[in-house]
N, C-alpha and C positions, 0 to 999 in steps of 0.2 A: 516572649522573645521567640522569633521564628528561626528555624534552622535554614541552612542553605538549600536543603532539599525542598522545604516548603516554598521557597521563593522560585525555584525552578519548576516545580511540579505542574503548575498550570500550563506552562509552555510545552512540557512533555505530553500532557493530556491533549493539548490542541494538535500537536504534531501527530499523535497516534490516531486521533479522530479524523484528521485529514487523510491519513493513509487508509483508514478503514473505509471512508467514503470512496476513495479511488478504487480500492480493491472490490468493494461491493458493486460499483458501476461496471467494472471489467468482468466480474463474475456473471452479471446479467447477460452480457453480449458475447462472451468468449469462452464460456464453460465447455471443456472438452476439445478445444482447438489446439493447434501446435504451440509449444512453449514459446518459440520465437515471436509468433504473432501476438500472443498474450502479453509477453514482456513489453513489446512495443506499445501496445494499448495501455498498459499499466504505466509506462514512462510518461505517456501523454496525459493521462489522468492525474498523475502526481504533479506534473508541471502545472496543470490547470489549478491544482490545489495549492501550488506554491511551495512544494516540498521536493527534496531530492534524496530518497532513501539510498542506503548502501546497495551496491550491485548484488551482493549476496542475498539481501532481503528481496529484491526484485526477482532474482533467479528462483528463489524458493517459492515465492508467492505465485509466480507464473507456472511453475511445475505443479503446485497444489491445485490451481484452477484447471490445468490441463487434464488432471486425472479425475476431476469431478464429472459425474455423468447425470446427476439429478438436480 
């Protein structure tokens, strides 16, 4: 007998993988750039993946990419 978590888990993993792909794509092209520019690029990549993360997630991810230098 499966739990409710087991039924949802594949969807959660799929969403997380889509976000990871979007974030990786933006990191390649926007590392070290201004947060606003990175956030816009991340929104576009997430839309292309068919996901809409919370604003706080986008803000934090954009900030993290902006402070990466290598």
